[in-house]
N, C-alpha and C positions, 0 to 999 in steps of 0.2 A: 539198670538204675540210672539215676541222674544226680547231678550235684545241684543242691539248692543255692549255696553261696560259698564264697571263699572268705575266710576271716584272718585278719592280722591282729596282733596285740601290740599295744603301746604301754609305756610305763606310767603314764599320768594323764589326767584330764587336760593339762596344758598342752601336752604333745598331741593329743587327739584334736583339740581345737585348732592347733597350728596346721594339722593335716586337713581339717575341714576347710579352713581358709584357703590353703594352697590348692586343694582340689576344686573348690568353688571358683577360684580365679581362672581355672582352665575352661570354665563353662559347664562343668558337670553339675548336675543337681545333687546336692548332698543333703540328707535329712538333718533335722535338728538332732541334738544329742538325745538318745533314748536311755532312760534309767532302767536297767535290767536287774536291779537290786544287787547283784553280785559284781556287776561291771557296768560301764557306760559305753554305748555304741553309737556310731554313725554308719549310714549305709549310702551307697551310690552304685550306679550301673555304668559300666564302661560302654563305649559306643556299640560294641557287639551284643550288649544286653546282659552280660554276666553281672550278677549282684555281688558286691564286695562289702565287707564289714570291717571297721576298725574298732576294736574293743580295748578298754583300759584294763590293766591289772587290778587297780583298786576299785571298789572297796575290798573285794576278795570274797572267797567262799566261806570265810569264818565269821561273817556278819551275823549269822543266826545260830551258830553253834560253836562250841569250844574247839580248839585245835585238837585236843585229845579225843574228841568224839567225831571229828570231821569225817564224813563219808559213811558213818555207821547207820544212817537212816536217810531216806530220800527227802530232801528239802526242796520246796518249790516256792517261787515268788507268788505273791498274793493272787495275781491274775491267772495263774495256772492251777491254784488249789481247787476250783470247781471241777477240774478235769482229772483230779488225782486218781480216781478209780480206773479210768480209761488208760492213763499213763502207766500206772503200776501193772495193769494187765498185759500191756504190750512189751514191757521191759523183760529181758531175759534175767534169770536168777544168776547171781554172782556169788561164788563161794570163795572167801578169802582165808588163806592160811595165816593166822595171826601169831604163829610161833616165832 
């Protein structure tokens, strides 16, 4: 197998924007901020070609469900909904012991 990309998390949009500016100042091409519904991301490649992502903690995975039901059903951002059937077919089943 291969690694697609390496991701780091930051605590806020402001921190992410500071990293974007800092990386851009080194001459790296950094993408605009991408809204991924559950977090915001920027991407860049290091000189060897490895893709890196910096993603924010907010807004978080509870934007479309309550904390009490978090993780009880597969939630997808709107742009992945058309692929739901394919995604669900490839995911392994997970049994959780809720005791």
